[in-house]
Steps between C-alpha positions, in 0.01 A plus 500: 500500500514688170834590346619863500412695187728406214673211679348230276653676199850459643523119530406174333504399132448764234137564417297716263524867601840465667778736404814327376850642476721330242879529518699438182860371482629860514308579818235716331147491643166475322173521695157390379167363629406137439197446276373164377555447129738796457862494382800696625706640213860620487749552218643163611175311439184436699336255738138445615383635836339158557848354532547698823146475640506229767882491513688578822668835545866480400429300183697545178324535164650495153384703203464370147850644448634269776577787740449416869316740733473468878141564617433652844239728649634857514594622846342825615824693426490359146133584463524866604789564262311358202143618570335783301593842636323828536757652735844381605497199730656464843792266430520172693813609686313801640176306560699250707652781707155652555354169619792451738564847641138615505436171684202390290339211688206261442175674589650850489282799413694684230435817301686555173509822295625486142396163356681543169473169314417285803846358571525597867128429553562138398790464742303662783189287445701179504665608827187609689286207382123473477448618859689826454390824337666693219335826396677642195456854372588603143443846352482385138211280393692348206781390732246357745337293223833353389599425861169325568539283191857406593418415861193294409691318227767400752259381771250349257222747588414776751691485829270514808740724692536767231311825455602743222394865505558750219591835652755682720579333830496827698150577374349152529675322788236380743675191637583493868710269720739443210817300570710603199490772234704477179539819295631463144437845357660827393419699815450268799538795740156620390343189655680490834232684695230257384731202550585601857129497589441156346800314643488320834774579754806302393372481143741555212497741210726393212574737210648410162645798311725539199717806566713646778291818509183296559683299766625809684162674500319187617742444788481862615119494477486187715721671757292816492163329545626384839314170550754260350835374619818587310461360143745256345590533131696277264530356150593150388697371204515147362792347310483151354804274466623290211613153612653262247756260645788710633372810320315667788447873452231765534282565198586806297153643555310545824166632625613829649289790620126457456376705792549604862308345787435653839301385800379666819279379788196673642539616859226487762264799505638793693858369501781712360787325321827491700742778410759395245857503631700531180610843381433573129795623296531876462298607198289183491190722518451805277490853636123522454429169674281533813403139575653251742870560575476857368758592765753264347435229755657681796466305819406183313 
């Protein structure tokens, strides 16, 4: 039985073509690709790539300046933060939330709009495996080219489950029986009609937006379209901790707001979502608003 795409690049001794992440005594990272006969240079000296080729992962190498570097393969979160960018990447903390709360499973049929630099595509492809399907749509051809290069560099070549289309999702979406749709774009509400037709009953749409105005409009559009359950919205923040003996404290810096996430599930055809019971606060909707809850939520 053949190994899943990219799996052979994640284990065993270092070999030519592998990516290596070096960590110096101050915790700084340096990433490069192993090539026979080449040298790795720093301001603290150099060492030959051949010294690492054939060595087990987790080895330590020393430069000509006698500085020790720990050599490991970069994890996917490390890779996406250091890869060439065309557009901003989906940060690992948000990619992890998407994989968990959009319930991305092996073999899933997934549509993604807004490829950016290929960060989320890499996470999704690793989760769905070779038997799944990821169809990614990107409006800008230059972003699509960068994303394709980044994804293929990580997996060591084209991924059999990936299809990349340059163009708008709402104009080009032809996929049917889709399990999950991920929208990372400025105006996800423009795609909801097309998405609702592609998703299977029980399927999930997950939107990643940057601002509260985008979040509010997306949620109200999902409610108005009438074929999804009540959406859930949240953001996540990550704070590292410094631990040195009895000095245990949070770091002074943290990864705060990067974006908002929201998910909603497709209802069966012909089913109306149950009426919401909570009453919105007075003034929550503007005077000119005529969508759901235009009456202020009376009776709900």
